[in-house]
C-alpha positions in Angstrom: 136.0 78.9 72.7 135.0 81.6 75.1 133.2 83.5 72.3 131.2 80.5 71.4 130.2 80.0 75.0 129.3 83.6 75.3 127.0 83.5 72.3 125.4 80.4 73.6 124.8 82.1 76.9 123.3 85.2 75.2 121.0 83.0 73.2 119.8 80.9 76.2 116.1 81.2 76.5 116.4 81.2 80.3 118.6 84.2 80.3 116.6 86.1 77.7 113.4 85.3 79.8 115.0 86.6 83.0 113.7 90.1 82.3 110.1 88.7 82.6 110.7 87.4 86.1 109.6 89.5 89.0 112.4 91.4 90.8 114.0 89.8 93.8 112.2 92.1 96.3 108.8 90.9 95.2 109.6 87.4 96.5 111.8 88.3 99.4 108.8 88.5 101.6 107.8 84.8 101.1 107.6 83.0 104.5 110.6 81.1 105.5 110.1 77.4 106.0 112.5 74.6 106.6 114.1 73.8 103.3 114.9 70.2 102.4 118.6 69.7 102.3 118.2 67.4 99.3 116.6 70.1 97.3 119.5 72.5 97.9 122.0 69.8 97.2 120.3 68.8 94.0 120.3 72.4 92.8 124.0 72.6 92.3 127.3 71.2 93.5 128.7 74.6 94.1 128.6 76.0 97.6 127.3 79.3 96.2 123.7 77.8 96.1 123.5 77.7 99.9 124.7 81.3 100.4 122.0 83.4 98.7 119.9 85.0 101.5 117.1 87.4 100.9 115.5 89.6 103.5 111.7 89.8 103.9 110.7 93.4 103.2 107.8 95.4 104.6 106.0 98.2 102.9 103.4 100.9 103.5 101.8 100.4 100.1 98.4 98.6 100.3 96.7 97.7 97.1 93.5 97.2 99.1 93.2 100.9 99.5 91.4 101.0 96.2 87.7 100.0 96.1 86.2 98.3 93.1 82.6 97.9 92.2 83.3 95.1 89.7 83.0 91.8 91.6 86.5 90.2 91.9 85.0 86.8 91.4 84.5 87.6 87.7 88.3 87.1 87.3 88.8 83.3 86.9 92.6 83.1 86.7 94.1 81.2 89.6 97.6 81.4 91.0 100.1 78.4 90.9 99.3 75.9 93.7 102.6 76.4 95.4 102.1 80.2 95.8 98.4 80.0 96.7 99.4 79.0 100.2 101.6 82.0 100.9 99.9 84.0 103.7 99.6 87.7 103.2 97.8 90.0 105.6 96.4 92.9 103.6 95.0 94.6 106.8 97.5 96.8 108.5 96.8 97.5 112.1 96.0 101.0 113.0 96.2 102.7 116.3 93.2 104.4 117.9 92.1 107.7 116.5 89.0 109.7 116.8 86.2 111.7 115.3 84.8 110.4 112.1 87.4 107.8 112.5 86.2 106.4 115.8 83.6 103.7 115.9 81.2 106.2 117.5 78.8 108.0 115.2 81.4 107.8 112.4 83.4 104.7 112.1 86.2 105.4 109.8 89.5 107.2 110.6 91.9 108.5 107.9 94.1 105.6 108.8 91.3 103.2 108.0 91.4 104.0 104.3 93.6 101.0 104.2 91.2 98.8 106.1 89.8 95.4 105.2 89.0 95.1 101.5 85.6 93.9 100.4 85.8 90.3 99.3 82.8 88.0 98.5 84.6 84.7 98.0 87.8 82.9 98.8 89.0 83.6 95.3 88.5 87.3 95.8 90.5 87.3 99.0 93.3 85.4 97.4 93.4 87.8 94.5 93.9 90.8 96.9 96.5 88.9 98.8 98.5 88.3 95.6 98.1 91.9 94.6 99.4 93.0 98.0 102.3 90.7 97.6 103.1 91.9 94.2 102.5 95.5 95.2 105.4 95.3 97.6 107.9 95.0 94.8 110.8 97.4 95.3 109.2 99.2 98.2 109.4 99.3 102.0 111.5 101.1 104.6 113.1 97.8 105.7 114.3 96.6 102.3 117.5 94.6 102.3 120.6 96.6 101.6 122.9 95.7 98.7 126.4 95.1 100.0 129.6 95.9 98.1 132.0 94.0 100.4 131.6 90.9 102.4 133.0 92.7 105.3 129.7 94.6 105.6 128.0 91.4 106.7 128.8 91.4 110.5 127.9 87.7 111.0 130.2 86.4 108.1 133.7 85.5 109.4 136.7 84.9 107.2 136.9 81.5 108.7 133.3 80.6 107.5 133.3 77.7 105.1 131.4 79.7 102.5 133.3 83.0 102.9 135.1 82.7 99.6 131.8 82.0 97.7 130.1 84.9 99.3 133.1 87.2 98.6 132.9 86.2 94.9 129.2 86.8 94.7 129.4 90.1 96.4 132.6 91.6 95.0 132.5 90.2 91.5 128.7 90.2 90.7 127.0 92.3 93.4 124.0 90.0 93.8 124.0 89.5 97.5 121.8 91.5 99.9 122.1 91.7 103.6 119.4 92.4 106.3 118.9 95.9 107.6 120.8 95.1 110.8 123.9 94.3 108.7 123.7 90.5 109.0 123.5 87.7 106.4 121.9 85.0 108.5 123.6 82.3 106.5 122.4 79.5 108.8 118.7 80.3 108.1 116.8 77.8 105.9 115.3 79.1 102.7 112.5 77.9 100.4 113.1 76.8 96.8 111.2 79.9 95.7 113.5 82.2 97.7 116.5 80.4 96.2 115.0 80.7 92.7 114.5 84.5 93.3 118.2 84.8 94.4 119.4 82.9 91.3 117.3 85.2 89.2 119.0 88.3 90.8 122.4 86.9 89.9 121.3 86.1 86.4 120.1 89.6 85.8 123.4 91.0 87.2 125.5 88.7 84.9 123.3 89.7 82.0 124.1 93.4 82.8 127.8 92.6 82.9 127.7 90.9 79.6 125.8 93.8 78.0 128.3 96.2 79.4 131.1 94.2 77.7 132.7 93.1 81.0 132.8 89.5 80.0 136.1 89.0 81.7 134.3 89.1 85.0 132.2 86.1 84.0 134.1 82.9 84.2 133.4 79.7 82.3 133.0 77.9 85.6 130.5 80.4 86.9 128.4 80.1 83.7 128.3 76.3 84.0 127.2 76.5 87.6 124.5 79.0 86.8 123.3 76.9 83.9 122.9 73.9 86.2 120.9 76.1 88.6 118.7 77.4 85.8 118.0 73.9 84.6 117.3 72.6 88.2 114.9 75.5 89.0 113.4 75.9 85.5 109.9 74.9 86.8 110.0 77.4 89.7 111.2 80.2 87.5 108.5 79.5 85.0 105.9 79.4 87.8 107.1 82.8 89.1 107.0 84.3 85.6 103.5 82.9 85.1 102.3 84.3 88.5 103.6 87.7 87.7 101.8 87.7 84.3 98.5 86.6 86.0 98.8 89.3 88.6 99.6 92.0 86.1 96.5 90.9 84.1 94.3 91.0 87.2 95.7 94.3 88.3 94.9 95.8 84.9 91.4 94.5 85.0 90.8 95.9 88.5 92.2 99.3 87.6 90.0 99.5 84.5 86.8 98.8 86.5 87.6 100.5 89.8 85.0 102.7 91.5 87.2 105.7 92.1 90.9 106.5 92.6 90.0 108.7 95.5 86.8 107.2 97.1 86.3 104.1 99.2 82.9 102.6 99.9 82.4 101.3 103.4 79.2 100.2 105.1 77.7 99.3 108.4 74.5 97.4 109.2 73.0 96.9 112.7 70.3 94.5 113.6 68.8 95.6 116.9 66.5 93.2 118.8 65.0 94.2 122.1 62.2 94.0 124.6 61.3 95.7 127.9 59.7 94.8 131.1 58.0 97.2 133.5 55.1 99.5 133.6 54.7 102.8 131.8 56.1 105.8 133.8 52.9 107.7 134.5 54.2 110.0 137.3 56.1 112.9 135.8 56.8 116.4 137.0 56.1 117.6 133.4 56.1 115.8 130.2 53.8 113.2 128.5 51.2 112.2 131.0 49.9 108.7 130.6 47.8 106.1 132.3 49.5 103.3 134.0 49.9 100.3 131.7 51.4 96.9 132.5 54.3 95.9 130.3 53.5 98.2 127.4 56.4 97.0 125.1 56.6 94.1 122.8 59.6 92.2 121.5 60.9 93.9 118.3 63.7 93.6 115.7 64.9 96.9 114.2 67.8 97.9 111.9 70.1 100.7 110.9 72.0 100.6 107.6 74.7 103.0 106.5 76.8 103.5 103.4 79.9 105.7 103.7 81.7 107.2 100.8 85.1 108.1 102.1 87.1 110.4 99.8 90.7 111.4 100.3 92.5 113.9 98.0 95.9 114.0 99.7 95.9 110.7 101.6 95.6 112.6 104.9 92.3 114.4 104.5 88.8 112.8 104.6 85.5 113.8 103.0 82.7 111.6 104.2 79.3 111.3 102.6 77.0 109.0 104.4 73.6 107.6 103.4 71.4 106.0 106.1 68.1 104.2 106.7 66.9 103.0 110.0 63.9 101.8 112.0 64.3 101.1 115.7 61.5 101.9 118.2 62.0 104.9 120.5 61.1 103.4 123.9 60.4 106.8 125.4 57.3 107.2 123.3 54.0 108.0 124.9 52.5 104.6 124.3 55.6 102.8 125.5 57.7 103.5 128.6 57.0 107.3 128.5 60.4 108.2 130.0 63.6 109.4 128.3 65.6 107.2 130.5 64.5 104.1 128.6 66.0 105.1 125.3 68.4 102.8 123.5 71.7 103.9 121.9 70.1 103.8 118.5 66.5 104.6 117.9 64.2 106.4 115.5 62.7 105.7 112.1 63.2 107.2 108.6 60.8 106.4 105.8 63.6 106.3 103.2 67.3 106.7 102.6 68.6 110.1 103.8 71.8 112.0 103.7 73.0 111.5 107.3 76.5 113.0 107.2 78.5 115.3 105.0 81.7 116.5 106.6 85.4 117.2 105.7 88.6 117.2 107.7 92.2 117.9 107.0 95.4 118.1 109.1 97.7 121.1 109.6 100.9 121.9 111.4 102.6 118.6 110.4 99.7 116.6 111.7 99.5 118.2 115.2 96.2 119.8 114.4 93.0 118.8 112.7 90.3 121.0 111.1 86.7 119.9 110.8 84.1 121.4 108.5 80.5 119.9 108.7 77.6 120.7 106.4 75.4 118.0 107.9 75.6 115.4 110.6 78.9 116.4 112.2 78.6 115.3 115.9 79.9 116.9 119.0 81.9 113.8 119.8 83.6 114.1 116.5 85.4 117.2 117.6 85.5 116.5 121.3 87.2 113.4 122.7 85.1 110.7 124.4 87.4 109.2 127.0 85.2 106.3 128.1 85.6 103.5 125.6 81.9 102.8 125.0 80.7 105.8 123.1 80.1 104.0 119.8 76.3 103.3 119.3 77.0 100.3 117.1 79.6 98.5 119.4 79.7 100.4 122.7 77.0 101.1 125.3 73.5 99.9 124.5 71.6 102.8 126.1 71.6 106.4 125.1 72.7 107.6 128.6 75.4 105.0 128.9 77.4 106.2 125.9 78.8 109.4 127.4 78.0 112.6 129.3 74.8 113.8 127.6 75.2 117.4 128.6 78.6 117.5 126.8 78.0 115.3 123.8 74.2 115.5 123.1 73.1 118.9 121.9 72.7 121.1 118.8 75.2 119.9 116.1 75.5 119.0 112.5 76.8 122.1 110.8 79.9 124.1 111.9 83.6 124.2 112.3 86.0 122.4 114.8 89.6 122.5 115.6 91.8 119.9 117.4 95.4 120.6 118.3 97.9 118.4 120.3 100.5 120.6 122.0 102.3 117.4 123.1 101.8 113.7 123.5 100.0 114.4 126.8 98.1 117.6 126.2 95.4 118.4 123.7 92.8 121.2 123.2 89.6 121.0 121.1 87.4 123.9 120.2 84.4 124.3 117.9 81.1 126.0 117.0 78.2 123.9 115.7 74.6 124.8 114.8 71.6 122.4 114.4 71.8 121.3 110.8 68.0 121.3 110.4 68.1 125.1 111.2 71.5 126.2 109.9 70.6 125.6 106.3 67.6 128.1 106.6 68.0 131.9 106.1 64.7 132.7 107.8 64.5 135.0 110.8 65.5 133.2 114.1 67.3 130.5 112.2 70.6 130.1 110.3 74.1 129.5 111.7 74.0 132.0 114.6 70.3 132.7 115.4 69.1 129.2 115.8 70.2 126.3 118.1 73.9 126.2 118.5 76.7 124.8 120.7 80.0 126.5 121.4 82.5 124.2 123.0 86.0 124.0 124.4 87.8 120.9 125.8 91.2 120.2 127.4 92.5 116.7 127.4 95.4 115.6 129.6 97.1 112.2 129.5 99.9 112.1 132.1 100.4 108.4 131.5 99.7 106.1 128.5 97.0 104.3 130.4 95.4 107.4 132.0 93.4 110.3 130.4 91.5 113.2 131.9 89.4 115.9 130.4 87.6 119.2 131.3 84.7 120.0 129.0 82.8 123.2 128.6 79.8 124.0 126.4 77.6 127.0 125.9 74.3 126.3 124.1 71.3 128.2 122.9 67.9 126.5 122.3 65.3 128.5 120.3 61.6 128.6 121.0 59.8 125.3 120.5 63.1 123.4 119.9 64.5 122.7 123.4 66.3 119.6 124.5 68.8 120.7 127.2 69.9 117.2 128.1 69.9 115.7 124.6 66.8 113.5 125.1 68.0 111.8 128.3 67.2 112.2 132.0 63.9 113.3 133.3 61.3 115.3 131.2 61.8 118.4 133.3 65.6 118.2 132.9 65.3 118.0 129.1 62.9 121.0 129.1 63.3 122.9 132.4 61.2 125.9 131.1 59.0 124.1 128.6 59.4 125.1 125.0 60.7 128.6 125.9 64.1 129.7 124.5 66.9 128.6 126.9 70.6 129.0 127.2 72.8 126.6 129.1 76.4 126.5 130.4 77.6 122.9 130.8 80.7 121.8 132.6 81.9 118.2 132.4 84.7 116.1 133.7 85.8 112.7 132.2 88.4 110.1 133.3 89.5 106.7 132.1 92.2 104.6 133.6 93.3 101.3 132.3 94.4 99.6 135.5 95.3 96.3 133.9 95.2 94.6 130.6 91.6 93.4 131.1 90.3 96.1 133.5 89.6 99.8 133.3 87.9 102.4 135.5 86.3 105.5 134.1 83.3 107.8 134.2 82.1 111.4 134.1 80.3 114.1 136.0 78.3 116.8 134.3 76.7 120.0 135.6 74.3 122.2 133.7 73.1 125.8 134.5 70.0 126.6 132.5 68.6 130.1 132.0 65.2 130.9 130.7 65.1 133.5 127.8 61.4 133.8 127.0 58.3 134.0 129.2 60.3 134.5 132.4 63.7 134.7 134.0 64.0 131.4 135.8 67.1 129.4 136.4 67.7 125.6 137.0 70.6 123.4 137.9 70.9 119.9 136.4 73.5 117.2 137.2 74.3 113.7 136.0 77.2 111.2 136.6 78.3 107.7 135.8 80.9 105.2 136.8 82.2 102.9 134.1 84.0 99.6 134.6 85.5 98.1 131.4 86.7 94.6 130.8 88.6 94.6 127.4 89.9 91.2 126.2 88.4 89.5 129.2 87.7 86.1 127.7 89.7 86.4 124.5 91.4 89.2 122.5 88.9 91.5 120.9 86.1 90.9 123.4 84.7 93.9 125.4 82.6 93.9 128.5 81.3 96.8 130.6 79.3 97.6 133.7 77.9 101.2 133.9 76.2 102.7 136.9 75.0 106.3 137.0 72.4 108.9 137.5 70.7 110.3 134.4 70.2 114.1 134.3 68.3 115.4 137.3 67.0 118.9 138.2 68.5 119.5 141.6 67.6 123.2 141.8 64.9 125.2 140.1 63.5 128.7 140.8 60.1 127.0 140.9 60.7 124.4 143.5 57.7 122.3 142.4 59.6 121.6 139.2 62.6 120.0 140.9 63.0 116.2 140.6 62.0 114.8 144.0 63.6 111.3 143.9 66.7 109.8 142.2 66.9 107.3 139.4 69.8 104.9 139.1 70.8 103.5 135.7 72.5 100.1 135.8 73.8 98.7 132.5 75.8 95.6 131.5 76.8 94.2 128.2 79.4 92.0 126.5 80.6 92.3 122.9 81.7 89.1 121.1 83.5 89.8 117.8 83.3 86.8 115.5 85.6 88.5 113.0 86.7 92.0 112.0 83.4 92.2 110.2 80.8 90.8 112.5 80.1 91.2 116.3 77.2 90.4 118.6 76.5 92.3 121.8 73.9 91.0 124.3 73.1 93.4 127.1 70.6 94.9 129.5 69.9 98.0 131.5 67.8 98.7 134.6 66.3 102.1 135.5 65.0 102.5 139.1 62.5 105.2 139.9 62.1 106.2 136.2 61.9 110.0 135.6 63.3 110.5 139.2 60.0 109.5 140.7 59.6 106.6 143.2 56.0 106.2 142.2 57.1 104.8 138.8 58.0 101.1 138.6 61.4 99.9 137.7 62.1 99.4 134.0 64.3 96.6 132.5 65.4 96.7 128.9 67.2 93.8 127.2 68.8 94.0 123.8 70.8 91.9 121.3 72.8 93.9 118.9 74.4 92.4 115.8 76.8 94.7 113.9 78.2 94.0 110.4 81.0 96.2 109.0 82.4 96.0 105.5 
């Protein structure tokens, strides 16, 4: 009789189809809901049905790390209705990092290679969710541990009403798993899908025992119970099997049409609307002299669009190739406000799409250090740390001056080498050498890597507490003839070109601080001093200073919002060997903005800034600039 029963069992379609059902771990992550007691009771009369508990697993694998150019909505297969409502978050949170990874200048960190996938429709998002769920199969550092004795489950007492059933399942069949903390959580409710996955695990184990000719371990009563369970959950098992088949087909289609196994495409688009009030700054020590004009600016709407091709060969390195096109008015132009103090965070125009960034970085010393190599577009704030939280031109400060200390972070850059090294959790050093990329690629006399404009930098960053950071920054710079911009296009005209277009060297010392006093309030700022030395046409010296105080209001109204108030003095010549070239008055920059993120992809930032005594001259009228920046990231 037992042989007949055994053959019937082996020929059972449900058992033979068990190998097509996804492994238990793939479904152990389904959300736990309150199970209907009647559903469990109807499944079987044996107490074993209530004792199968599966642990939700977590994983580091993210299917969304791959980028596909074939639209996902071309796949028309849809998942079973029951599983379509399973929430899966494909976007792992990442901590703050910097450089190309920060939002400023270069938005994507290495950790961001697993950032939000591109999805055009609800169907696309659902596909990626299912792929994420399916991709977790058999992975994860918190996977449930298979137990070999019921005594390993700390919360299962011998007096428990289901102790004997658990002991049988564990010691005879080995198809019970505990949580990582060594508990079973037998009182927790489970869904019918979780229960079906548990039944499937036991079926597979029994099948293994039968194939291994250990049929004495399988009793007639056990087979009868399992057969009743199979019949009760036949629909769920078939649904799971169909879902796996659908996901495998979709995964194969996506892999066959993916853009690259190593490269991810990301983009950013900024719509920049603005207008200004105030007269043209016609009183300057030097610079563009202009007649007074009442309200020379008109309302405008500009843009900047970027496409980033982020390539990783090891999973830790990053090669970024960025294409860019933009058209945003430069408010300092002669026929507009005629002062560098009026410039917005993004400005300038390009007639076509250009290669804006080509840089590579890789870690060393077990991740303590980071090496940067830039061929074009590598910025000073990629290698050096910006401590104030508003350095990003697409989501931070709305003015050029308000982003960071211009004499530290605005200067010759684009091509060169940088090195970051963290000696501990609280102390870090950054060094680098960068040349102006428009000059470094030329082999002509007076140009190249070392004979044209360059910046040599060193920075020490100290963070004694998790909410407090300080830095000391030093830069030595050289500006060749007819290519001088000492203060990076900010401040007064004389501060930017203290000796006209004559070759100039500068030594720049900066101090930064940021202290997050409370959850929704931070205090920060900087002070910068520049000592300029004329190298052609004379031997004059000049001293230039600038400073700013920054109040931040993160998460003020809701989580993700950011507000700021910035008050400072743009670069000013406080001492010059030719006293007539010193700035006589003092301009004050006052800026306020608030960023509203509607989602992880879209944010809007209204803001304004006021400049008193433009160009450090009290004869110039106050300038007010208002902007509305909309940022899309995908």
